[in-house]
C-alpha positions in Angstrom: 2.4 34.8 47.7 4.0 36.7 50.7 3.0 34.1 53.2 4.7 31.3 51.1 7.8 33.4 50.9 7.9 33.9 54.6 7.4 30.2 55.4 10.1 29.3 53.0 12.6 31.5 55.0 12.3 34.8 53.1 12.3 38.0 55.3 10.6 41.2 54.3 13.4 43.7 53.8 11.4 46.7 52.5 8.5 47.9 50.5 9.2 49.8 47.4 6.1 51.2 45.7 3.8 48.4 45.2 6.5 45.7 45.5 7.5 43.7 48.6 11.2 43.0 48.6 12.5 39.9 50.5 15.9 38.7 51.5 17.1 35.3 52.6 20.3 34.4 54.3 22.8 32.7 52.0 20.9 33.6 48.8 22.5 36.4 46.7 19.4 37.8 45.1 16.4 39.6 46.3 12.7 38.4 45.9 10.5 41.2 44.6 6.7 40.3 44.9 4.2 42.8 43.4 1.2 43.6 45.5 -1.4 43.2 42.8 -4.7 41.3 43.0 -3.8 39.1 40.0 -0.6 37.9 38.7 0.1 36.3 35.3 1.0 32.6 35.2 4.5 33.1 33.9 5.3 35.7 36.8 3.9 33.3 39.4 6.0 30.4 38.2 9.1 32.6 38.1 8.5 33.8 41.7 7.9 30.3 42.9 11.2 29.1 41.2 13.0 32.1 42.7 11.8 31.1 46.1 13.3 27.7 45.7 10.1 25.9 45.8 8.1 23.5 43.5 4.6 24.3 42.6 3.3 21.7 45.0 5.4 23.1 47.9 4.2 26.6 47.2 0.5 25.4 47.2 1.0 23.8 50.4 2.6 26.9 52.0 0.2 29.2 50.5 -2.9 27.4 52.1 -1.4 27.5 55.6 
């Protein structure tokens, strides 16, 4: 999940507890990704949408 965010242009800003907080130039919100082994499907979809990616784009970036 973190790798896909970084390849989509998001930069790690800080780590807060068990969450990685990313920022991206030109985007007015942060992206907070939990550092958990498993994430529920709804949370995964929301994070992918917040990154500005489609599911297919996310899967391609996550495999790299």
